[in-house]
LOMARZA-772731 format. One record per residue (C-alpha): residue in three letters; x, y, z. Coordinates in nm, 2 decimals, padded with zeros to 4 digits. Each point is the difference from the previous one (the first is absolute). Example, Ala and Ser with C-alpha at 12.3 -4.5 7.8 and 13.67 -1.06 7.14 Angstrom:
2
+------+--------+--------+--------+
! resn !      u !      v !      w !
+------+--------+--------+--------+
!  ala !  01.23 ! -00.45 !  00.78 !
!  ser !  00.14 !  00.34 ! -00.07 !
+------+--------+--------+--------+
//
This chain:
406
+------+--------+--------+--------+
! resn !      u !      v !      w !
+------+--------+--------+--------+
!  met !  00.00 !  00.00 !  00.00 !
!  val !  00.28 !  00.24 !  00.08 !
!  ala !  00.17 ! -00.08 ! -00.33 !
!  leu ! -00.33 !  00.06 ! -00.19 !
!  ala ! -00.05 !  00.33 !  00.18 !
!  val !  00.36 !  00.12 ! -00.08 !
!  tyr ! -00.04 ! -00.10 ! -00.37 !
!  leu ! -00.33 !  00.18 ! -00.03 !
!  leu !  00.14 !  00.31 !  00.17 !
!  tyr !  00.29 !  00.03 ! -00.24 !
!  ala ! -00.21 ! -00.10 ! -00.30 !
!  phe ! -00.21 !  00.32 !  00.06 !
!  thr !  00.29 !  00.23 !  00.09 !
!  gln !  00.30 ! -00.12 ! -00.21 !
!  pro !  00.03 !  00.15 ! -00.35 !
!  thr !  00.04 ! -00.26 ! -00.28 !
!  tyr !  00.24 !  00.06 ! -00.29 !
!  thr ! -00.14 !  00.15 ! -00.31 !
!  tyr !  00.12 ! -00.27 ! -00.22 !
!  ala ! -00.06 !  00.19 ! -00.32 !
!  leu !  00.26 !  00.25 !  00.11 !
!  leu !  00.24 ! -00.24 !  00.17 !
!  asp !  00.34 ! -00.07 ! -00.15 !
!  gly ! -00.01 ! -00.29 ! -00.24 !
!  arg !  00.28 ! -00.17 !  00.19 !
!  tyr ! -00.21 ! -00.09 !  00.30 !
!  asp ! -00.09 ! -00.36 !  00.04 !
!  ala ! -00.37 !  00.07 !  00.02 !
!  his ! -00.01 !  00.06 ! -00.37 !
!  gln !  00.11 ! -00.35 ! -00.07 !
!  tyr ! -00.26 ! -00.15 !  00.23 !
!  ala ! -00.26 !  00.22 ! -00.17 !
!  lys !  00.09 ! -00.16 ! -00.33 !
!  ile ! -00.05 ! -00.35 !  00.14 !
!  tyr ! -00.33 !  00.11 !  00.16 !
!  asn ! -00.13 !  00.15 ! -00.33 !
!  tyr !  00.10 ! -00.32 ! -00.18 !
!  phe ! -00.20 ! -00.22 !  00.24 !
!  arg ! -00.29 !  00.24 ! -00.01 !
!  gly ! -00.01 ! -00.03 ! -00.38 !
!  tyr !  00.08 !  00.36 ! -00.05 !
!  thr !  00.31 ! -00.08 ! -00.21 !
!  leu !  00.07 ! -00.30 ! -00.23 !
!  asn !  00.38 ! -00.01 !  00.03 !
!  tyr !  00.19 ! -00.08 !  00.31 !
!  ser !  00.27 !  00.26 !  00.04 !
!  ala !  00.14 ! -00.01 !  00.35 !
!  ser !  00.38 !  00.03 !  00.03 !
!  phe !  00.23 ! -00.23 !  00.19 !
!  pro ! -00.01 ! -00.08 !  00.29 !
!  phe ! -00.37 !  00.10 !  00.03 !
!  asn ! -00.12 ! -00.22 ! -00.27 !
!  thr ! -00.02 ! -00.31 !  00.22 !
!  arg ! -00.16 !  00.18 !  00.30 !
!  ile ! -00.35 ! -00.07 ! -00.11 !
!  leu ! -00.18 ! -00.10 !  00.32 !
!  met ! -00.10 !  00.34 !  00.15 !
!  pro ! -00.10 !  00.17 ! -00.33 !
!  trp ! -00.19 ! -00.31 ! -00.10 !
!  leu ! -00.19 !  00.00 !  00.33 !
!  ala ! -00.06 !  00.37 ! -00.02 !
!  ala ! -00.14 ! -00.03 ! -00.36 !
!  tyr ! -00.28 ! -00.23 !  00.13 !
!  leu ! -00.12 !  00.24 !  00.27 !
!  pro ! -00.33 !  00.17 ! -00.08 !
!  phe !  00.09 !  00.37 !  00.04 !
!  asn !  00.11 !  00.05 ! -00.36 !
!  asp !  00.27 !  00.25 !  00.10 !
!  leu !  00.36 ! -00.09 !  00.01 !
!  val !  00.10 !  00.19 !  00.32 !
!  thr ! -00.32 ! -00.09 !  00.19 !
!  asp !  00.05 ! -00.37 ! -00.09 !
!  phe !  00.36 !  00.00 !  00.13 !
!  val ! -00.10 !  00.19 !  00.32 !
!  trp ! -00.26 ! -00.25 !  00.09 !
!  leu !  00.22 ! -00.30 ! -00.09 !
!  asn !  00.29 !  00.14 !  00.20 !
!  gly ! -00.23 !  00.06 !  00.30 !
!  ala ! -00.12 ! -00.36 !  00.00 !
!  phe !  00.37 ! -00.12 !  00.00 !
!  val !  00.09 !  00.25 !  00.27 !
!  leu ! -00.27 ! -00.13 !  00.24 !
!  ala !  00.09 ! -00.37 ! -00.08 !
!  thr !  00.37 !  00.07 !  00.05 !
!  ile ! -00.05 !  00.17 !  00.34 !
!  gly ! -00.23 ! -00.28 !  00.12 !
!  leu !  00.23 ! -00.29 ! -00.11 !
!  leu !  00.31 !  00.18 !  00.12 !
!  thr ! -00.14 !  00.05 !  00.34 !
!  trp ! -00.10 ! -00.37 !  00.02 !
!  thr !  00.36 ! -00.09 ! -00.11 !
!  trp !  00.16 !  00.21 !  00.27 !
!  leu ! -00.23 ! -00.14 !  00.26 !
!  lys !  00.09 ! -00.35 ! -00.11 !
!  leu !  00.36 !  00.10 !  00.05 !
!  asn ! -00.08 !  00.11 !  00.36 !
!  ile !  00.10 !  00.36 ! -00.07 !
!  arg ! -00.13 !  00.22 !  00.28 !
!  leu ! -00.31 !  00.21 ! -00.06 !
!  phe !  00.16 !  00.34 !  00.06 !
!  trp !  00.27 ! -00.08 ! -00.27 !
!  ile ! -00.27 ! -00.11 ! -00.24 !
!  ala ! -00.19 !  00.33 !  00.07 !
!  ile !  00.32 !  00.21 ! -00.07 !
!  ala !  00.07 ! -00.20 ! -00.32 !
!  leu ! -00.36 !  00.05 ! -00.13 !
!  phe !  00.02 !  00.37 !  00.08 !
!  trp !  00.32 !  00.02 ! -00.21 !
!  ile ! -00.16 ! -00.19 ! -00.29 !
!  leu ! -00.32 !  00.20 ! -00.01 !
!  phe !  00.14 !  00.35 !  00.05 !
!  his !  00.35 ! -00.01 ! -00.14 !
!  trp !  00.03 !  00.20 ! -00.33 !
!  lys !  00.14 ! -00.31 ! -00.17 !
!  gly ! -00.25 ! -00.23 !  00.16 !
!  leu ! -00.30 ! -00.19 ! -00.15 !
!  val ! -00.24 !  00.29 !  00.02 !
!  arg !  00.20 !  00.32 ! -00.05 !
!  met !  00.23 ! -00.13 ! -00.27 !
!  tyr ! -00.27 ! -00.14 ! -00.23 !
!  leu ! -00.30 !  00.23 !  00.03 !
!  pro !  00.19 !  00.29 ! -00.18 !
!  asp !  00.11 ! -00.26 ! -00.26 !
!  pro ! -00.25 ! -00.29 !  00.01 !
!  met !  00.09 ! -00.15 ! -00.34 !
!  thr !  00.26 ! -00.25 !  00.13 !
!  ala !  00.07 ! -00.37 !  00.05 !
!  asp !  00.16 !  00.05 !  00.34 !
!  val ! -00.30 ! -00.02 !  00.23 !
!  gly ! -00.10 ! -00.35 ! -00.11 !
!  gly !  00.36 ! -00.10 !  00.06 !
!  tyr ! -00.02 !  00.09 !  00.37 !
!  phe ! -00.30 ! -00.24 !  00.04 !
!  leu !  00.17 ! -00.28 ! -00.20 !
!  leu !  00.33 !  00.02 !  00.19 !
!  thr ! -00.20 !  00.00 !  00.33 !
!  ser ! -00.20 ! -00.30 ! -00.12 !
!  phe !  00.33 ! -00.18 ! -00.08 !
!  leu !  00.14 !  00.08 !  00.34 !
!  ala ! -00.32 ! -00.12 !  00.17 !
!  leu !  00.01 ! -00.33 ! -00.20 !
!  leu !  00.34 ! -00.06 !  00.13 !
!  leu ! -00.13 !  00.02 !  00.35 !
!  ile ! -00.30 ! -00.23 ! -00.04 !
!  glu !  00.06 ! -00.35 !  00.14 !
!  glu ! -00.11 ! -00.27 ! -00.24 !
!  lys ! -00.22 ! -00.16 !  00.27 !
!  lys ! -00.22 !  00.31 ! -00.01 !
!  leu ! -00.06 ! -00.04 ! -00.37 !
!  ser !  00.00 ! -00.30 ! -00.23 !
!  arg !  00.32 ! -00.05 ! -00.20 !
!  ala ! -00.19 !  00.03 ! -00.33 !
!  leu ! -00.16 !  00.33 !  00.10 !
!  leu !  00.34 !  00.14 !  00.12 !
!  asn !  00.16 ! -00.10 ! -00.33 !
!  cys ! -00.28 !  00.17 ! -00.19 !
!  leu !  00.04 !  00.32 !  00.20 !
!  phe !  00.38 !  00.00 ! -00.06 !
!  val ! -00.06 ! -00.04 ! -00.38 !
!  leu ! -00.27 !  00.27 !  00.00 !
!  ile !  00.22 !  00.25 !  00.18 !
!  ala !  00.29 ! -00.08 ! -00.23 !
!  val ! -00.20 !  00.05 ! -00.31 !
!  leu ! -00.17 !  00.32 !  00.11 !
!  gly !  00.32 !  00.14 !  00.16 !
!  thr !  00.19 ! -00.05 ! -00.33 !
!  leu ! -00.27 !  00.17 ! -00.21 !
!  gln !  00.00 !  00.29 !  00.25 !
!  lys !  00.38 !  00.06 ! -00.03 !
!  glu !  00.29 ! -00.22 ! -00.11 !
!  ala !  00.19 !  00.07 !  00.33 !
!  phe ! -00.22 ! -00.28 !  00.15 !
!  ile !  00.23 ! -00.25 ! -00.18 !
!  ala !  00.29 !  00.12 !  00.21 !
!  val ! -00.21 ! -00.02 !  00.31 !
!  leu ! -00.08 ! -00.37 ! -00.07 !
!  gly !  00.36 ! -00.07 ! -00.09 !
!  ile !  00.13 !  00.14 !  00.32 !
!  ala ! -00.25 ! -00.21 !  00.20 !
!  val !  00.11 ! -00.32 ! -00.18 !
!  leu !  00.37 !  00.07 !  00.06 !
!  phe ! -00.03 !  00.07 !  00.37 !
!  thr ! -00.25 ! -00.26 !  00.11 !
!  gly !  00.13 ! -00.22 !  00.28 !
!  lys !  00.10 ! -00.37 ! -00.03 !
!  asp ! -00.23 ! -00.17 !  00.24 !
!  ser ! -00.30 ! -00.21 ! -00.10 !
!  tyr ! -00.25 !  00.29 !  00.04 !
!  ser !  00.21 !  00.24 ! -00.21 !
!  ser !  00.08 ! -00.27 ! -00.25 !
!  asp ! -00.37 ! -00.04 ! -00.08 !
!  met ! -00.03 !  00.38 ! -00.01 !
!  thr !  00.29 !  00.02 ! -00.25 !
!  lys ! -00.18 ! -00.23 ! -00.24 !
!  lys ! -00.30 !  00.24 !  00.01 !
!  leu !  00.22 !  00.30 ! -00.05 !
!  leu !  00.20 ! -00.16 ! -00.28 !
!  leu ! -00.32 ! -00.09 ! -00.18 !
!  ser ! -00.13 !  00.35 !  00.05 !
!  leu !  00.33 !  00.15 ! -00.13 !
!  cys ! -00.01 ! -00.21 ! -00.32 !
!  leu ! -00.36 !  00.08 ! -00.06 !
!  ser !  00.07 !  00.37 !  00.06 !
!  phe !  00.28 !  00.01 ! -00.25 !
!  ala ! -00.22 ! -00.18 ! -00.26 !
!  val ! -00.29 !  00.25 !  00.06 !
!  tyr !  00.24 !  00.29 ! -00.05 !
!  cys !  00.13 ! -00.15 ! -00.33 !
!  leu ! -00.36 ! -00.05 ! -00.12 !
!  ala ! -00.10 !  00.35 !  00.10 !
!  ala !  00.31 !  00.14 ! -00.19 !
!  phe ! -00.11 ! -00.21 ! -00.30 !
!  phe ! -00.36 !  00.10 ! -00.01 !
!  phe !  00.05 !  00.36 !  00.11 !
!  pro !  00.34 !  00.10 ! -00.16 !
!  ala !  00.17 !  00.33 !  00.07 !
!  ala ! -00.07 !  00.28 ! -00.24 !
!  ser !  00.36 ! -00.01 ! -00.13 !
!  thr !  00.21 ! -00.31 ! -00.04 !
!  asp !  00.34 !  00.03 !  00.17 !
!  trp !  00.24 ! -00.26 !  00.14 !
!  arg !  00.03 !  00.22 !  00.31 !
!  asn ! -00.36 ! -00.06 !  00.08 !
!  asn !  00.11 ! -00.22 !  00.28 !
!  ser ! -00.03 !  00.04 !  00.38 !
!  ile !  00.36 ! -00.13 !  00.05 !
!  val !  00.13 !  00.26 ! -00.25 !
!  ser ! -00.20 !  00.27 !  00.18 !
!  val !  00.17 ! -00.09 !  00.33 !
!  leu !  00.35 ! -00.01 ! -00.16 !
!  arg ! -00.08 !  00.34 ! -00.15 !
!  gly ! -00.08 !  00.13 !  00.34 !
!  met !  00.33 ! -00.14 !  00.14 !
!  lys !  00.19 !  00.16 ! -00.29 !
!  arg ! -00.17 !  00.34 !  00.08 !
!  tyr !  00.12 ! -00.02 !  00.36 !
!  ser !  00.35 ! -00.11 ! -00.10 !
!  glu !  00.03 !  00.31 ! -00.23 !
!  his ! -00.15 !  00.23 !  00.26 !
!  pro !  00.10 ! -00.13 !  00.34 !
!  asp ! -00.11 !  00.33 !  00.16 !
!  leu ! -00.36 ! -00.14 ! -00.05 !
!  phe !  00.07 ! -00.24 !  00.29 !
!  leu ! -00.02 !  00.31 !  00.23 !
!  arg ! -00.37 !  00.03 ! -00.07 !
!  val ! -00.08 ! -00.36 !  00.08 !
!  pro !  00.01 !  00.02 !  00.38 !
!  val ! -00.22 !  00.31 ! -00.01 !
!  ser ! -00.25 ! -00.18 ! -00.23 !
!  trp ! -00.01 ! -00.30 !  00.24 !
!  phe ! -00.03 !  00.23 !  00.30 !
!  leu ! -00.30 !  00.18 ! -00.16 !
!  ala ! -00.16 ! -00.34 ! -00.08 !
!  tyr !  00.00 ! -00.14 !  00.35 !
!  gly !  00.10 !  00.28 !  00.23 !
!  thr !  00.16 ! -00.11 !  00.33 !
!  phe ! -00.14 ! -00.35 ! -00.03 !
!  trp !  00.36 ! -00.06 ! -00.11 !
!  leu !  00.10 !  00.02 !  00.37 !
!  ala ! -00.10 ! -00.37 !  00.00 !
!  leu !  00.33 ! -00.09 ! -00.16 !
!  leu !  00.22 !  00.14 !  00.28 !
!  pro !  00.20 ! -00.28 !  00.16 !
!  phe ! -00.12 !  00.04 !  00.36 !
!  arg ! -00.02 ! -00.30 !  00.22 !
!  phe ! -00.38 !  00.00 !  00.01 !
!  leu !  00.00 ! -00.09 ! -00.37 !
!  lys !  00.12 ! -00.35 !  00.07 !
!  ala ! -00.24 ! -00.28 ! -00.07 !
!  ser ! -00.15 ! -00.17 !  00.31 !
!  ala ! -00.01 ! -00.38 !  00.05 !
!  asn ! -00.36 ! -00.03 ! -00.11 !
!  ser !  00.10 !  00.14 ! -00.34 !
!  thr !  00.18 ! -00.31 ! -00.10 !
!  ser ! -00.29 ! -00.21 ! -00.12 !
!  arg !  00.02 ! -00.14 ! -00.36 !
!  phe ! -00.30 !  00.23 ! -00.09 !
!  ser !  00.17 !  00.31 !  00.13 !
!  leu !  00.33 ! -00.08 ! -00.17 !
!  phe ! -00.19 ! -00.04 ! -00.33 !
!  thr ! -00.16 !  00.33 !  00.05 !
!  val !  00.33 !  00.17 !  00.07 !
!  ala !  00.15 ! -00.17 ! -00.31 !
!  thr ! -00.28 !  00.13 ! -00.21 !
!  val ! -00.05 !  00.36 !  00.13 !
!  thr !  00.37 !  00.10 !  00.03 !
!  pro !  00.11 ! -00.09 ! -00.35 !
!  his ! -00.30 !  00.19 ! -00.14 !
!  phe !  00.10 !  00.30 !  00.21 !
!  phe !  00.34 !  00.01 ! -00.18 !
!  leu ! -00.16 ! -00.07 ! -00.34 !
!  trp ! -00.21 !  00.32 !  00.03 !
!  leu !  00.30 !  00.20 !  00.11 !
!  phe !  00.18 ! -00.12 ! -00.31 !
!  leu ! -00.30 !  00.07 ! -00.23 !
!  ser ! -00.05 !  00.34 !  00.14 !
!  val !  00.35 !  00.10 ! -00.11 !
!  phe !  00.04 ! -00.18 ! -00.33 !
!  gly ! -00.36 ! -00.09 ! -00.10 !
!  gly ! -00.10 !  00.33 ! -00.15 !
!  gly !  00.15 !  00.30 !  00.17 !
!  asp ! -00.32 !  00.10 !  00.20 !
!  thr !  00.16 ! -00.12 !  00.32 !
!  thr ! -00.25 !  00.11 !  00.26 !
!  arg ! -00.31 ! -00.12 ! -00.19 !
!  ile !  00.15 ! -00.34 ! -00.09 !
!  leu !  00.12 ! -00.07 !  00.35 !
!  tyr ! -00.35 !  00.09 !  00.12 !
!  asn ! -00.14 ! -00.24 ! -00.25 !
!  gly !  00.16 ! -00.28 !  00.20 !
!  met ! -00.17 !  00.12 !  00.31 !
!  pro ! -00.17 ! -00.33 !  00.10 !
!  phe !  00.34 ! -00.16 !  00.03 !
!  val !  00.22 !  00.30 !  00.10 !
!  leu ! -00.23 !  00.14 !  00.27 !
!  thr ! -00.07 ! -00.35 !  00.13 !
!  phe !  00.37 ! -00.06 !  00.03 !
!  leu !  00.05 !  00.32 !  00.19 !
!  leu ! -00.30 ! -00.06 !  00.23 !
!  leu !  00.13 ! -00.34 !  00.09 !
!  lys !  00.31 !  00.17 !  00.12 !
!  leu ! -00.18 !  00.29 !  00.17 !
!  asn ! -00.24 ! -00.24 !  00.17 !
!  arg !  00.28 ! -00.09 !  00.25 !
!  leu !  00.06 !  00.36 !  00.11 !
!  pro ! -00.15 !  00.17 !  00.31 !
!  thr ! -00.33 !  00.18 ! -00.04 !
!  trp !  00.15 !  00.35 !  00.02 !
!  thr !  00.19 ! -00.06 ! -00.33 !
!  gly ! -00.33 ! -00.02 ! -00.18 !
!  gly ! -00.09 !  00.35 !  00.11 !
!  tyr !  00.35 !  00.13 ! -00.09 !
!  ile ! -00.02 ! -00.15 ! -00.35 !
!  leu ! -00.35 !  00.14 ! -00.06 !
!  leu !  00.10 !  00.35 !  00.11 !
!  thr !  00.33 !  00.01 ! -00.19 !
!  ser ! -00.17 ! -00.13 ! -00.32 !
!  leu ! -00.28 !  00.26 !  00.00 !
!  pro !  00.21 !  00.28 ! -00.16 !
!  leu !  00.07 ! -00.24 ! -00.30 !
!  met ! -00.37 ! -00.06 ! -00.07 !
!  arg ! -00.10 !  00.34 ! -00.15 !
!  leu ! -00.33 ! -00.02 !  00.19 !
!  phe ! -00.09 !  00.36 ! -00.07 !
!  lys !  00.07 ! -00.01 ! -00.38 !
!  leu ! -00.19 ! -00.14 ! -00.29 !
!  glu !  00.17 ! -00.10 ! -00.32 !
!  pro ! -00.10 !  00.26 ! -00.27 !
!  asp ! -00.14 ! -00.08 ! -00.34 !
!  leu !  00.33 ! -00.05 ! -00.18 !
!  gly ! -00.18 !  00.02 ! -00.34 !
!  arg ! -00.09 !  00.37 !  00.07 !
!  tyr !  00.31 !  00.08 !  00.22 !
!  pro !  00.29 ! -00.21 ! -00.14 !
!  asn !  00.25 !  00.22 !  00.17 !
!  glu ! -00.11 ! -00.14 !  00.34 !
!  met !  00.12 ! -00.35 ! -00.09 !
!  leu !  00.35 !  00.07 !  00.15 !
!  gln ! -00.15 !  00.02 !  00.35 !
!  trp ! -00.16 ! -00.35 ! -00.04 !
!  cys !  00.29 ! -00.18 ! -00.18 !
!  val !  00.28 ! -00.09 !  00.24 !
!  glu !  00.22 ! -00.11 ! -00.28 !
!  cys ! -00.04 !  00.34 ! -00.18 !
!  trp !  00.14 !  00.19 !  00.29 !
!  pro !  00.34 !  00.16 ! -00.01 !
!  ile !  00.25 ! -00.15 !  00.24 !
!  ala !  00.00 !  00.32 !  00.21 !
!  glu ! -00.37 ! -00.05 !  00.08 !
!  ser !  00.07 ! -00.34 !  00.16 !
!  trp !  00.24 !  00.12 !  00.27 !
!  gly ! -00.28 !  00.11 !  00.23 !
!  tyr ! -00.13 ! -00.36 !  00.01 !
!  trp !  00.34 ! -00.13 !  00.08 !
!  val !  00.02 !  00.24 !  00.30 !
!  tyr ! -00.35 ! -00.09 !  00.11 !
!  ala !  00.08 ! -00.38 ! -00.02 !
!  ile !  00.32 !  00.05 !  00.21 !
!  ala ! -00.20 !  00.21 !  00.26 !
!  ala ! -00.27 ! -00.27 !  00.02 !
!  leu !  00.27 ! -00.27 !  00.05 !
!  ala !  00.17 !  00.21 !  00.27 !
!  gly ! -00.33 !  00.05 !  00.18 !
!  tyr ! -00.07 ! -00.37 ! -00.02 !
!  tyr !  00.34 ! -00.09 !  00.14 !
!  tyr ! -00.05 !  00.25 !  00.29 !
!  leu ! -00.34 ! -00.12 !  00.09 !
!  ser !  00.11 ! -00.37 ! -00.02 !
!  arg !  00.27 !  00.08 !  00.25 !
!  his ! -00.23 !  00.18 !  00.24 !
!  leu ! -00.33 ! -00.19 ! -00.04 !
!  gly !  00.16 ! -00.34 ! -00.03 !
!  ala !  00.02 ! -00.22 ! -00.31 !
!  ile ! -00.08 ! -00.31 !  00.20 !
!  arg ! -00.24 !  00.00 !  00.30 !
!  ser !  00.08 ! -00.20 !  00.31 !
!  asp ! -00.31 ! -00.22 ! -00.03 !
!  glu ! -00.09 ! -00.22 ! -00.29 !
!  ser ! -00.34 !  00.16 ! -00.06 !
!  asn !  00.13 !  00.17 ! -00.31 !
!  glu !  00.09 ! -00.33 ! -00.16 !
!  val ! -00.24 ! -00.11 ! -00.28 !
!  asn ! -00.02 ! -00.31 ! -00.21 !
!  ala !  00.12 !  00.18 ! -00.31 !
!  leu !  00.11 ! -00.19 ! -00.31 !
!  ser !  00.31 !  00.20 ! -00.05 !
+------+--------+--------+--------+
//
């Protein structure tokens, strides 16, 4: 209900881009071409690589009854936002993450300017929102014990998520590949590996079929995701100063949630975190955390947005770490993250006011504009260190211990 209220609030107050005036290089124009094709407005499929295989969201939007491109995407995105919030909350409860951490994380997701609501109401024509739900669904499936569902049903759900995830965005192939590589070796994980391997093979086959039936507008041997990543790596090798922007982009994506990675003693796993199931969870979430860090840098250049796209895994990883911290750290992280959320600003209509784009594109900033965030990050770290010394990182009793899968 809270997620619905927030979405409706911003739906009525947040300006939407005037796409007729928007720069033709924006991704939305590619998704509009796919939508128009499935609507029957155009006869030729003309989407460029890599958008040509991302047909799921435009196809779904084309079958909504509103007969308006923007309205169809707004309603479709809203449905996926609500489904993602509900399933993500269930997943975090399944992982025994404490309620106040869940509340802080949901506040971050709903109100952050790169979050599910505020990022995609100004620019609703996107494939990203469905990706949040499918990644969350995949994570939830990994947590479901087979005795709760029949093996056949669980296999069908894995196959369904693999197919839909691939048609949403090709990065889902990498998500499945990482899951296959880092699954454990015990009997439970061995059976899971078979499911994941089957899903990975099917995902790759679906991607090839989508590329065949919906080819890119221009044929080029560089129309390849691996080549795109290599091109990104080459760009950073030629301009190493770009690496200075990366920590700022990561900082803006998840604020002081990054304090979870500090090597304090209270981050050590407890004895009750050594079950086979918890070890499998760690082996799954941790590699995906590093996968999205990698993709955020070399997967397209839009570092903050891409890292936020991996939110179901990245934020879950950070919460599993934060879940072991004392309660006061939750308040500190919430307060120190608030200045990064732009709560009192709305993204302008960049079609009508294109010059405002620089304020909403971290990668477009000059290096000089990033130093203030470096200073703020250092100040937040210093304050955290000071409070941890005076308030106590570990309480004398064991009431703060939780059965966290971390």
